[in-house]
N, C-alpha and C positions, 0 to 999 in steps of 0.2 A: 533454394531457400532452406535454411536449417530448421528441421522440424523433428519432433518425436511423435509417434502415434500411440495414443492410449488404447487400453483394452476395449473401449467402446467405440473405437474408430476416430475419436477426436484427434485432430492434428494440432499440436502446440508449437507455435513459432518461438524461437529463442535466439538470443545473441550470446556469443561466447568469445570474448576477446582476451588476448594476452597469453603469456606462457602457461601451458597446461600443468606445469609443475609448481606454479606459484599459488599462494593461498587465495582461494576464491572468495569473492564478495558477490552475493546473490541479491539482486534488487527486485522487490515485489511492488508493482504499481497500484495506484488507487483507481477507484471507479470514476468514470467509465473509460479509462485511458489505456495506455499500452506501455510496452517496454521503452518506447521513445521518451517517456516522461523523465527517464533517468539519464538522458544523454550527457548532461553536464557532469553528473557524478561518475558515470562510467568512464568518460574521457579523463577526468581528474585522477581517479584511482588506477586506471590503466597507466597513466604517467608516473604513478608512484610504485609501479612494479607488480601490481596485483593482477590476478585473473578476474575479469568482471563478467558476470552472467545476468541476464534478465530475460524473462519470457512474457509473452502476451497471454494473460489468463484466458481460459476457454471462453469463447463468446466475445472476446475483446481483440482489438487490433487485427493481426493477420492470422490468428488461430481460428479454428472452425467456429462458425456462428451456431453454437449449440442451442437446442431448445430444451434440453434436460441436463441435469447435473450441475446447475448453476447455484451451488451452495457450498458452504465452507468445508464439509468433509471431502467432497470431490475435488475442490480446489487444492486442499492439502495433499490428497492422493496424487494429484497431478505433479505437485512439487516432489513428492517421493519418487515418482517415475523419472522426473527430470534429473534429480540428484543421482539416481542409479545410472541413467543413461550416460551422463557426463562424468560419472565417478567423482562427485563433489564430496570432499572430505575436509574436516577442520575448517568449514566455511563460516563466514559471517553473513547472516541473513538480515537484510535491511528492508523493512516494510513501511510504506506510507499509507495512511488512511485505511481503506479496505485491505490493502496489502499488509498492513500491520496485523490485522486479524488473521490473515492467511499465514503469516510468520508465526504467530502465537500457536495456532492449531498445528502447524507442521513441526515446529521445534519441540513442542510438548510430546510429540510422538516419534521423533526422528530416531533412526538407528544410532547406537553409540558410535562416536567418532565422526559423525557427519557434520555436527555443528559445534563451533567454538564459541561464538558469541551471537547475540541478536540485538537489533535496534528497532524500536517502534517510534515512528515519526508521525505526529498528528494522527495517531492510530485510534481505531474504533473501540478496542477493548477497554473495560470489561464487557459492556453492552450499552448500546445507544438508546434504545426505546424505553420510554417511561412505563413503569409497572409498579405493583405494590412493593416489590422487593427492590426496585430501582426508581424511587420517587423523584430523583433529580434528573431523570432522562428526558429526552425530547418526546412529545406526544406523538402517537401513531399517525395523527393527522398530518404531521410534517412530512412523513414518508409517503403517505397517501397522496399528498400534493406533488411530490417528486414523480410518482407513478403517473398521475394524471397529466402532468406537464410533458413527460416523455411521450405518452401515448398521443397527446393532442398535437404536439409540434416539437418533435425531438430536436430538429435543427435550431429552432429559436431558443429552446431550453438550454441547449449546449452552447449557445452564445451568451445567454444571460448569466449562467453560473460563473464562468471565468471572468466575465466583464464586471462582475460584482463581488460576491463574498469570498470566492475561492482564493483569490490573490489579494484580497483587501482593497481592490480597486474602487470600491464604493466608499472608501474613507477619504475625507477631505485632504487634499494635497498629495495623495498617493501617485507615484510616477507610473502611469499606465502604459503598458506595452501592447500594441495591437498585434504584434507578432506572437506574443505569448497567448493571447486570447484566441487567435486563429489556429495556433498549434493545438490548443486544448480541444477546440471544435473539430479539427481534422482527426485527431486521435479518437475522439468519441464517435464520430460519424462512421469511421471505418468498421467499428464493431457492430455486433448484432443487436437489434432493438429488443428482441425477446430475452436474450441473455442478460442484457443490461437492466431490463425491467425486473427480472428475477433477482438480480444481484442486489437490488435495493433492500429486499427482505433479508438477504444474506448478511449485508453489512450492518443493518439496523437492529435485527432481532436476534442474532446469534449471541449467546452468552459464552464468553471466553474465560470466565472466572476460574474454572478448574484447569484450563490450559495454562493460565498464568501461574497458578500454584504448582503445577507439575514441572515447570521449566527449571533446570538446574544450572544452566550456563549463565554467565554475566549478561545482563540486558541493560541497554541504555534507552531510556524513555525521553524523547525530545518533543516539546510541544510549545507552540506559540500562544501567548496569553490572549491574543486577539484572533484566535481561530474561531471563525463564524460557522464553520461546517461541522467540526467535531469539538464542541466546547470543552475546554480543559478541565473544568470542575467535575465533569461526569465521565472523564476518560482517564487522562494521564494521572490525575491526582488520586484516583481510585485504583488504577492499575498497578502503579509502582509498589504500594504496600503489599500487594498480593504476591509479588515476585520474591524468590528466595535470595536472589543476588541482583537486585535492580537499583539503578541510579536514575534519578529524575533531573533533567536539565530543562529549564523553562527559558523562553525567549520573549522578552518584554515587547509587546506591541506587534509581534510578527504574526502573519496570517497562516491559514491552512497550507497554502502552497509555498511555504518558505524555502523549500529546496530549490525552487525556481527563482523566487524573488531575492533570496539572500544566499546563494550557493557558497560564497566565500566564507560565510560564518558556519554553515552546516557542514561543508566539506572539511573544514579545519577541525571541528569538534568530532566528527566521525573518525577522522584519521587518528586523532589523539586517543579515542576510545579503542580503536582497533589495535593500535600499537602498544597500548598500556599493558 
């Protein structure tokens, strides 16, 4: 099994497909999932001649079920180590949801030449939780509810999220896929409960404002207008103006998990941005 071992002993699982001399696209998954959430995109871009890479964030998927280090600075440091181990240069980093926060923090600090472009899809930046400086954010009670549900019955919670708001399956007339729901549950349950519990704080309370301002490379911000997990008004619409070279593309009526529900749309637009 392909892994890299971090300085604290954490083993990080990764996938690395395609020609090693091709331009790499690095995919960063959302909470509480794994690299498997990008299967559609990885197969598509592999077919387009790219090198495709994705890792299981520490505590998630097949990586070590860590009880410490489950916060954004360490997540970004793990990406630094991955990029060095695989010699990833001129890469496009694509992050969904929590993975978008990871991308923002990593790209803002990456060595020159490592990153060519970045994409934030349904991403958590600038900051999710409501505060005096972020009055439009979600109340802390929302995230306290996540933690309580995870601690009380993680298995049921990880069924309810994909069956409802994550993919918009709670909307009237939505075509529900039991396979997609089961795959979300499978990915979530493989990871560690402690790490996933801690990650709720990481994705909801981390302020990425300065990271976004520091990014020099072109960034595409993609967001569905019916995102019930990361509402667009307090994420993409605020993030894009902070970027030096950011482009916002919105998707009318699409949900948080639109990479899975509408890959033919997302893959097309990703490819156009990467090749531009």
